Each structure stands twice: as structure tokens, then as C-alpha cells.
C-alpha positions, 0 to 999 in steps of 0.5 A: 500500500502507498503511504499517504492520506487514506480516503474512500471513493463512493460511487453510484449507479446513477447521477440521481443517487450521486446528487441525492448523496451530495445534497444529504452530506451537505445538509449534514455538514459532512466533509466530502469532495466531488470527483469524476468517477475513476474509470477503473471503478465504474462506467455507470455514473461519472460523479463520485464522492471522495471522503476521509476513510475515517468517515466511511462508517458514519457516511455509509449509515447516512446513505443507507438510511436515506436509501441511496445506493452506493459502493465505496472503495479504499484509496490513498492520496499521495502528492494530490494523486489518488491511488486505488487499492485493488479489491477493496470495496467497503 
């Protein structure tokens, strides 16, 4: 594993779910960054959210309670570059 800041990339099956998630997290004052979905993760929706790995569990609960469909993947940020880990769906 590359040393750096641990993050999670949250992907969605459609833009509808991505926008709903972004609105929910904004309303709850959760920290996130909107990023293009890495092509190695999905071709379904071009919008993904990058969150701190420390927030994966709490944000996952919020999304599930709101019936927002998503997958989260572990990654690492090094020198402003995202490195995704293989087979790490959370």
C-alpha cells in the first residue's frame, strides 16, 4: 500500500443517487469532495464522492438510511494523486 492520506471513493449507479448523496452530506455538514468517477471503478455514473476513510462508517449509515445506493472503495492520496487499492470495496 502507498503511504499517504487514506480516503474512500463512493460511487453510484446513477447521477440521481450521486446528487441525492451530495445534497444529504451537505445538509449534514459532512466533509466530502466531488470527483469524476475513476474509470477503473465504474462506467455507470461519472460523479463520485471522495471522503476521509475515517468517515466511511458514519457516511455509509447516512446513505443507507436515506436509501441511496452506493459502493465505496479504499484509496490513498499521495502528492494530490489518488491511488486505488485493488479489491477493496467497503
